[in-house]
C-alpha positions as CSV (number, residue, x, y, z in Angstrom):
1,M,74.4,123.7,87.1
2,D,71.5,121.4,87.7
3,P,69.9,122.2,91.1
4,S,70.0,118.5,92.0
5,Q,73.8,118.4,91.4
6,R,74.3,121.6,93.4
7,N,72.3,120.1,96.3
8,A,74.2,116.8,96.1
9,R,77.5,118.7,96.4
10,S,76.3,120.7,99.4
11,R,75.1,117.6,101.3
12,P,77.5,116.1,103.9
13,L,79.7,113.3,102.5
14,Q,78.9,109.7,103.3
15,A,81.9,107.7,104.5
16,D,82.1,105.5,101.3
17,V,81.9,108.6,99.1
18,A,84.7,110.3,101.1
19,L,86.8,107.2,100.8
20,G,86.4,107.3,97.0
21,I,87.7,110.9,97.0
22,L,90.6,109.9,99.2
23,V,91.6,106.9,97.0
24,K,91.4,109.1,93.8
25,C,93.5,111.8,95.4
26,A,96.0,109.2,96.7
27,N,96.5,107.8,93.2
28,D,97.0,111.3,91.9
29,V,99.5,112.1,94.6
30,K,101.3,108.8,94.1
31,F,101.8,109.7,90.4
32,V,102.9,113.3,90.7
33,R,104.6,113.0,94.1
34,H,104.1,116.6,95.1
35,L,101.2,118.9,96.2
36,S,99.6,122.0,94.7
37,D,99.8,125.2,96.7
38,A,96.2,124.7,97.9
39,E,96.9,121.2,99.1
40,K,100.1,122.3,100.9
41,R,98.0,124.9,102.7
42,R,95.5,122.2,103.8
43,V,98.3,120.1,105.2
44,D,99.8,123.1,107.0
45,E,96.4,123.9,108.5
46,A,95.9,120.3,109.7
47,V,99.3,120.3,111.4
48,E,98.6,123.6,113.0
49,I,95.2,122.4,114.2
50,L,96.7,119.3,115.7
51,I,99.5,121.2,117.5
52,F,97.6,124.1,119.0
53,V,94.6,124.1,121.3
54,Q,91.4,125.0,119.4
55,T,88.4,127.0,120.6
56,T,85.9,126.8,117.8
57,S,83.6,123.8,117.3
58,K,84.6,123.1,113.8
59,R,88.3,123.1,114.4
60,K,87.8,121.0,117.6
61,K,85.9,118.4,115.5
62,Y,88.6,118.3,112.8
63,R,91.3,118.1,115.5
64,T,89.6,115.1,117.1
65,F,89.3,113.4,113.7
66,L,93.0,113.9,112.9
67,Y,94.1,112.9,116.4
68,S,92.1,109.6,116.1
69,L,94.1,108.8,113.0
70,L,97.4,109.6,114.7
71,A,96.4,107.5,117.7
72,K,96.0,104.5,115.4
73,K,99.6,105.1,114.2
74,I,98.6,105.9,110.7
75,P,100.0,109.5,110.2
76,H,100.0,109.1,106.4
77,L,96.2,109.1,106.6
78,V,96.4,112.5,108.5
79,F,98.3,113.7,105.5
80,L,95.9,112.2,102.9
81,S,92.8,113.4,104.7
82,A,94.1,117.0,104.7
83,V,95.1,116.8,101.0
84,A,91.9,115.2,99.7
85,L,89.2,116.4,102.1
86,G,90.4,119.3,104.2
87,Q,88.7,120.7,107.3
88,S,85.3,121.8,105.8
89,R,84.5,118.4,104.2
90,V,85.5,116.4,107.3
91,V,83.6,118.7,109.7
92,D,80.5,118.7,107.6
93,M,80.2,114.9,107.8
94,K,78.0,113.5,110.5
95,K,80.0,112.2,113.5
96,G,79.1,108.5,112.8
97,E,80.2,108.9,109.2
98,R,83.5,110.4,110.3
99,I,84.1,107.5,112.6
100,R,83.1,105.0,109.9
101,L,85.5,106.7,107.4
102,I,88.4,106.1,109.8
103,G,87.7,102.4,109.7
104,L,87.4,102.3,105.9
105,M,90.6,104.3,105.5
106,E,92.5,102.0,107.8
107,G,91.4,98.9,105.9
108,N,92.0,100.2,102.4
109,H,95.2,98.8,100.9
110,Q,95.4,101.6,98.2
111,L,96.2,104.1,101.0
112,R,99.1,102.1,102.4
113,D,101.9,103.0,99.9
114,T,105.1,104.0,101.6
115,I,105.2,107.2,99.4
116,F,102.4,108.6,101.5
117,R,104.4,108.0,104.7
118,S,107.4,109.7,103.1
119,L,105.4,112.7,102.0
120,A,103.8,113.0,105.4
121,I,107.2,113.3,106.9
122,D,108.3,115.8,104.2
123,Y,105.3,118.0,105.0
124,K,106.0,117.9,108.8
125,V,103.0,115.8,109.8
126,P,103.6,114.5,113.4
127,Q,104.4,110.8,113.2
128,S,103.1,109.7,116.6
129,I,101.1,110.9,119.6
130,D,104.5,111.2,121.4
131,E,105.9,113.5,118.8
132,L,102.7,115.6,118.7
133,A,102.8,116.0,122.5
134,I,106.3,117.2,122.4
135,L,105.5,119.7,119.6
136,A,102.3,120.9,121.4
137,N,104.0,121.3,124.8
138,A,107.0,123.1,123.2
139,N,104.7,125.5,121.4
140,S,102.7,126.1,124.5
141,E,105.8,127.0,126.4
142,I,107.1,129.3,123.6
143,S,103.7,131.0,123.5
144,S,103.7,131.5,127.3
145,E,107.2,132.9,127.2
146,T,106.3,135.3,124.4
147,R,103.4,136.7,126.4
148,C,105.5,137.2,129.5
149,V,108.2,139.0,127.5
150,A,105.5,141.2,125.9
151,G,103.9,141.8,129.3
152,V,100.6,140.4,128.1
153,E,98.3,138.6,130.5
154,D,95.5,136.2,129.6
155,S,92.4,138.1,130.5
156,T,89.6,135.7,129.6
157,E,88.7,132.2,130.5
158,E,88.9,131.2,126.8
159,Q,92.4,132.5,126.6
160,R,93.5,130.7,129.7
161,N,92.0,127.5,128.4
162,Q,94.2,127.7,125.4
163,R,97.1,126.9,127.6
164,L,95.7,123.6,128.9
165,P,98.4,120.9,128.7
166,F,98.1,118.7,125.6
167,N,97.8,115.6,127.6
168,Q,94.6,116.8,129.3
169,E,92.8,118.2,126.4
170,L,92.5,115.8,123.4
171,P,92.2,112.6,125.5
172,A,89.4,114.3,127.4
173,M,87.6,115.0,124.1
174,L,87.9,111.4,123.1
175,A,86.8,110.2,126.5
176,K,83.6,112.2,126.2
177,D,82.7,110.5,123.0
178,Q,83.6,107.1,124.4
179,A,81.3,107.7,127.3
180,E,78.5,108.2,124.7
181,G,79.4,104.8,123.2
182,I,81.5,106.2,120.4
183,D,85.0,104.8,119.9
184,H,87.1,106.7,117.4
185,T,90.1,104.4,117.6
186,R,88.8,100.9,118.6
187,N,92.0,99.1,119.8
188,A,94.3,102.2,119.6
189,N,96.0,103.2,122.8
190,T,94.3,106.6,123.0
191,G,95.4,107.1,126.6
192,R,99.1,107.1,125.6
193,Q,100.6,110.3,127.0
194,I,104.1,111.4,127.7
195,Q,104.6,111.4,131.5
196,F,108.4,111.8,131.7
197,M,111.3,112.6,129.4
198,Y,114.9,111.4,130.2
199,S,118.2,112.6,128.8
200,K,121.8,113.5,129.9
201,S,123.3,110.1,129.7
202,P,127.1,110.0,130.4
203,A,128.8,110.1,127.1
204,D,130.9,106.9,127.8
205,H,127.7,104.9,128.3
206,I,126.4,105.3,124.7
207,P,128.3,102.3,123.4
208,Y,126.1,100.1,125.6
209,L,123.2,100.7,123.2
210,R,124.9,98.4,120.7
211,D,124.1,95.3,122.6
212,L,120.7,96.3,124.0
213,I,118.7,98.1,121.4
214,I,117.7,95.1,119.1
215,D,116.2,93.1,122.0
216,A,114.5,96.3,123.4
217,V,112.8,97.0,120.0
218,Q,111.7,93.4,119.6
219,T,109.9,93.4,123.0
220,S,107.7,96.4,122.0
221,R,104.0,96.0,121.5
222,Q,104.4,97.8,118.1
223,W,106.9,95.1,116.9
224,K,104.8,92.2,118.2
225,T,101.6,93.6,116.6
226,E,103.3,94.0,113.2
227,R,104.7,90.5,113.3
228,E,101.4,89.0,114.2
229,A,99.8,90.8,111.3
230,G,102.5,89.4,108.9
231,E,103.9,92.8,108.0
232,L,107.3,92.9,106.4
233,T,108.1,96.4,107.6
234,T,108.1,98.1,111.0
235,D,107.3,101.5,112.3
236,C,109.4,101.0,115.4
237,L,112.0,103.3,113.9
238,T,111.3,106.7,112.6
239,T,113.8,109.3,111.4
240,M,113.2,113.0,111.0
241,I,115.5,114.9,108.7
242,P,115.6,118.7,109.0
243,E,115.8,121.1,106.0
244,D,119.1,122.6,107.3
245,V,121.9,120.2,106.2
246,N,124.0,121.4,109.1
247,E,121.4,120.1,111.7
248,D,121.3,116.6,113.1
249,I,118.8,113.9,112.1
250,S,116.4,112.8,114.9
251,I,115.8,109.0,115.3
252,T,112.9,107.7,117.4
253,L,112.8,104.1,118.5
254,W,109.8,102.2,120.0
255,V,110.9,99.7,122.7
256,G,109.0,97.6,125.3
257,Q,108.2,99.1,128.6
258,S,110.4,96.8,130.7
259,A,113.3,97.0,128.3
260,G,113.0,100.8,128.1
261,L,113.2,101.2,131.8
262,A,116.2,98.9,131.9
263,L,117.8,101.1,129.3
264,L,117.3,104.1,131.5
265,D,119.1,102.4,134.3
266,V,122.0,101.1,132.1
267,L,122.5,104.4,130.4
268,K,122.1,106.4,133.6
269,L,119.6,108.7,132.0
270,Q,118.3,111.6,134.1
271,P,114.7,113.0,134.1
272,T,114.5,116.3,132.3
273,W,110.7,116.9,131.9
274,S,107.5,115.6,133.5
275,S,103.8,116.2,132.6
276,L,103.2,117.5,136.1
277,L,106.2,119.8,136.7
278,G,107.4,120.7,133.2
279,H,111.1,121.1,132.7
280,L,113.2,119.7,135.6
281,A,116.3,121.5,136.8
282,L,119.3,119.2,137.0
């Protein structure tokens, strides 16, 4: 290989070059509609890095990049970034180029096909910050319970830091960059964090949803933003279908804040979890 070619390959990617790689990969994926084993491993790695607290500099940088995409409500780009670029290429880019790449990806129509959203769901990429927070907190609790059963104590500060709540860690990383004048997500709501979870509605109250849910969805910021942009589809409704055919399908709806609180009251939902206290005894 020519030395100049080898040096070019080893240089950090510029944002426009990285976008070209993404678009080519997206076209290939759109045609074959499945991933190679290596591509599957890169997606699995990205999901794992998003869910679990990271301690190495490279994995933290990659996690912040992926989180920025998720905060913009474009989870299919988390999927495509993992498939086309992977951790090493993203991390090797200069910070400014990574941030510029996010904007280029967001504005590229070739990366918007619904097949990418479907594949992202198939490969278990979290579809929102809310879903990621639930997965992260659930895995943190499982990890803590496992250590307790095994009689293992965290003995170092680094190990203790790995149990930091999700809602403290990633937003803090983004806030640090924003304090330096770097905005990963521009208008995205990066401060969105789960504060409470409610459940345990009386069974005979469920029929009330029929009359309330449409108006509740249409008052959401997500719905209004999509309509203002002239979009013909909506991300206000997401379904997650498990591999086991005997398991239930999960449906997530985005509703406006006031309408959502009204639903809590009408359905007599009870608080089951809080970011401060964890699971709440009923």
